[in-house]
C-alpha positions in Angstrom: 42.8 26.9 -101.1 39.8 25.3 -99.5 41.5 21.9 -99.5 44.5 23.5 -97.8 42.4 25.1 -95.1 40.6 21.8 -94.5 43.8 19.8 -94.2 45.2 22.5 -91.8 42.1 22.3 -89.6 42.2 18.5 -89.7 45.9 18.2 -88.7 45.7 20.8 -86.0 42.6 19.2 -84.5 44.1 15.7 -84.6 47.3 16.9 -82.9 45.4 18.8 -80.2 43.3 15.7 -79.5 46.3 13.4 -79.3 48.2 15.8 -77.0 45.1 16.4 -74.7 44.7 12.6 -74.5 48.3 11.9 -73.8 48.3 14.4 -71.0 45.8 12.3 -69.2 47.8 9.0 -69.2 47.4 7.2 -65.9 47.7 3.6 -64.8 44.8 1.4 -65.5 42.8 4.2 -67.2 42.0 4.9 -70.8 43.2 8.4 -71.6 40.5 9.3 -74.1 37.9 8.2 -71.6 39.4 10.4 -68.9 39.3 13.3 -71.3 35.7 12.8 -72.2 34.7 12.3 -68.5 36.6 15.5 -67.6 34.9 17.6 -70.3 31.4 16.3 -69.5 31.7 16.5 -65.7 29.0 18.1 -63.6 26.1 18.2 -66.0 23.8 21.1 -65.3 20.1 21.1 -66.4 20.0 24.8 -66.9 23.0 24.8 -69.2 21.4 22.1 -71.3 18.1 24.0 -71.5 20.0 27.1 -72.6 21.9 25.1 -75.2 18.5 23.7 -76.5 17.1 27.2 -76.7 20.2 28.5 -78.6 20.1 25.7 -81.1 16.4 26.3 -81.7 16.6 30.1 -82.0 19.4 29.9 -84.5 17.4 27.8 -86.9 13.8 28.8 -86.3 14.6 32.5 -86.1 15.8 33.0 -89.7 13.1 30.6 -91.0 10.3 32.4 -89.1 11.5 35.8 -90.3 11.7 34.5 -93.9 8.2 33.1 -93.7 6.9 36.4 -92.2 8.5 38.3 -95.1 7.0 35.9 -97.7 10.5 34.8 -98.6 9.9 31.1 -97.6 7.3 28.5 -97.0 7.2 25.2 -95.1 5.2 22.2 -95.9 5.1 18.6 -94.7 7.6 16.3 -96.4 6.5 13.2 -98.4 4.7 10.5 -96.3 7.3 8.7 -94.2 8.1 5.1 -94.8 7.3 2.2 -92.5 10.6 2.4 -90.7 10.7 6.2 -90.5 10.2 6.4 -86.7 13.0 4.0 -85.9 15.3 5.6 -88.4 14.4 9.1 -87.1 15.3 8.2 -83.5 18.5 6.7 -84.8 19.3 9.8 -86.7 18.8 12.0 -83.6 21.2 9.8 -81.6 23.7 9.9 -84.4 23.5 13.7 -84.5 23.9 13.9 -80.8 26.9 11.6 -80.9 28.6 13.4 -83.7 28.0 16.8 -82.0 29.7 15.4 -78.9 32.7 14.1 -80.9 33.2 17.5 -82.6 32.8 19.3 -79.3 35.4 17.1 -77.6 37.8 17.7 -80.5 37.4 21.5 -81.1 36.4 22.8 -77.7 37.6 20.1 -75.4 41.1 19.6 -77.0 41.9 22.2 -79.7 40.8 25.3 -77.7 42.8 24.5 -74.6 45.9 23.5 -76.6 46.0 26.7 -78.6 45.3 28.7 -75.4 48.4 27.1 -73.8 50.5 28.2 -76.7 49.0 31.7 -76.8 46.1 32.8 -74.6 42.4 32.0 -74.1 41.1 34.6 -76.5 43.4 33.4 -79.4 42.4 29.8 -78.5 38.7 30.7 -78.8 39.1 32.5 -82.1 41.6 30.1 -83.7 39.6 26.9 -82.7 36.5 28.5 -84.2 38.2 29.2 -87.5 39.5 25.7 -87.6 36.0 24.4 -86.8 34.7 26.4 -89.8 37.4 25.1 -92.1 36.6 21.6 -91.0 33.3 21.9 -93.0 35.2 22.5 -96.3 35.3 18.7 -96.9 31.8 19.1 -98.4 32.0 19.1 -102.2 30.0 20.6 -105.1 27.2 22.9 -104.2 27.5 22.0 -100.6 31.0 23.5 -100.3 30.5 26.4 -97.8 30.7 29.9 -99.3 32.2 32.8 -97.4 28.9 33.7 -95.6 28.5 30.1 -94.5 32.0 30.0 -93.2 31.3 33.1 -91.3 28.3 31.5 -89.7 30.3 28.3 -88.9 32.9 30.5 -87.2 30.3 32.3 -85.2 28.9 28.9 -84.2 32.3 27.9 -83.1 32.7 31.1 -81.0 29.3 30.5 -79.4 30.1 26.9 -78.6 33.5 28.0 -77.2 31.8 30.7 -75.0 29.4 28.0 -73.7 32.3 25.9 -72.7 34.1 28.8 -71.1 31.0 29.9 -69.3 30.3 26.4 -67.8 33.6 24.6 -67.8 32.0 21.6 -69.4 30.7 20.7 -72.9 27.1 20.0 -72.1 25.7 23.4 -73.2 27.7 23.5 -76.4 26.9 19.9 -77.3 23.2 20.3 -76.8 23.3 23.6 -78.8 25.3 22.0 -81.6 23.1 18.9 -81.8 19.9 20.9 -81.6 20.8 23.1 -84.5 21.7 20.1 -86.6 18.5 18.2 -85.7 16.3 21.2 -86.5 18.0 21.6 -89.9 17.3 17.9 -90.6 13.7 18.1 -89.5 12.8 21.3 -91.3 14.9 21.1 -94.5 15.3 17.3 -94.9 18.9 18.0 -95.9 21.9 17.3 -93.6 24.7 14.9 -93.1 24.3 11.7 -91.1 20.5 11.3 -91.7 19.0 7.9 -92.1 15.6 9.2 -93.2 14.0 12.4 -94.4 12.9 15.1 -92.0 9.3 16.0 -91.1 9.1 19.1 -93.3 10.4 20.6 -96.5 11.2 24.3 -96.5 11.5 26.3 -99.7 13.1 29.7 -100.1 12.3 32.2 -102.8 13.5 35.5 -101.3 16.8 37.4 -101.9 19.6 34.8 -101.6 21.9 37.3 -99.9 19.5 37.4 -96.9 18.2 33.8 -96.8 21.0 31.9 -98.5 20.8 29.1 -100.9 20.2 25.3 -100.4 22.9 24.2 -98.0 24.2 27.7 -97.6 23.7 30.4 -95.0 22.3 33.9 -95.5 22.7 37.3 -93.8 19.8 36.5 -91.5 21.6 33.4 -90.2 24.8 35.4 -89.6 23.1 38.4 -87.9 21.0 36.2 -85.6 24.0 34.0 -84.7 26.1 37.1 -83.9 23.4 38.6 -81.8 23.0 35.4 -79.8 26.7 35.1 -79.2 26.8 38.7 -78.1 24.0 38.1 -75.6 25.9 35.1 -74.2 29.0 37.2 -73.9 27.1 39.8 -71.9 25.3 37.3 -69.7 28.4 35.2 -68.9 31.1 38.0 -69.1 32.5 37.4 -65.6 32.7 33.6 -66.0 34.3 34.1 -69.5 36.9 36.6 -68.3 37.9 34.2 -65.4 37.9 31.1 -67.5 40.0 32.5 -70.4 42.8 32.1 -67.9 41.6 28.8 -66.6 41.4 27.2 -70.0 45.2 27.5 -70.4 45.6 24.9 -67.7 43.2 22.3 -69.3 
C-alpha cells in the first residue's frame, strides 16, 4: 500500500511539473526557468523571517517541551572532523536547494494544477497528501508511520498556506529548509547530510508523545497544527482571495 501511494504521489507530481512547465513555453526562454522565476518573484524579507521562525518553532518546540518534562536530553555530538565546517556549510546549501526543489514541485506546480481541475481548497489538501506520500520512499525503520504522515501532511498544508498568503515560495522554502536543517543539527539524522550535526538528542519519554528515532510524536503533530491554525487566522483574507487566484497559475 505504501509503495502504491508513493508511486501515485510521484506520478502526479511529475505530471503537474511537466504541465506547469509546458504552459510557460516562450521563444528563446527555458520554460522551467520561467516557472522558477515566477514562483520566486518579489522576495519579501518579512516572509522569509516568518518562515525561519516557523521552521525553528516546529523543531525546537517539541524538543524543548520534552526536555522540560524530562523526556529527552541533548548533548554535543562527537568531535567534528577536520572538514566538518566545509561539509556543514555544503549540507546547509544542499538542504536549501532540496527544499526549493520540493516547493517548486508540490506548491509551485502540483497545487495550482489540482486547483485548476477542482478548486483551491482541494488543491491545497490534495497536494499536501501527495507531499506526505512522497516520503514513503524511506525504507525500514525510517518508513513514516501514520503519525509521521499526519505531520508531513500538516507541513504540506502549512507550506501551501505560506504560498497562498504571499503568492511566492520564499516563506515556504525557508520554513521547509529551516526545519530540515534543525533536525540535522540537533539529531544528526536526516537525508542529504555530508557530516554529523552539532548535537545528539536522545528521547526516553512516552513514544506516543515524543515519537521514535525518525518518527514524529503527538507533540510534533499538535504544535504543527497550532502553527498552521495561527497562520490561517493571520492570513485569512489573503488565503481566501488567493484560493481563487491559484486556479489561474
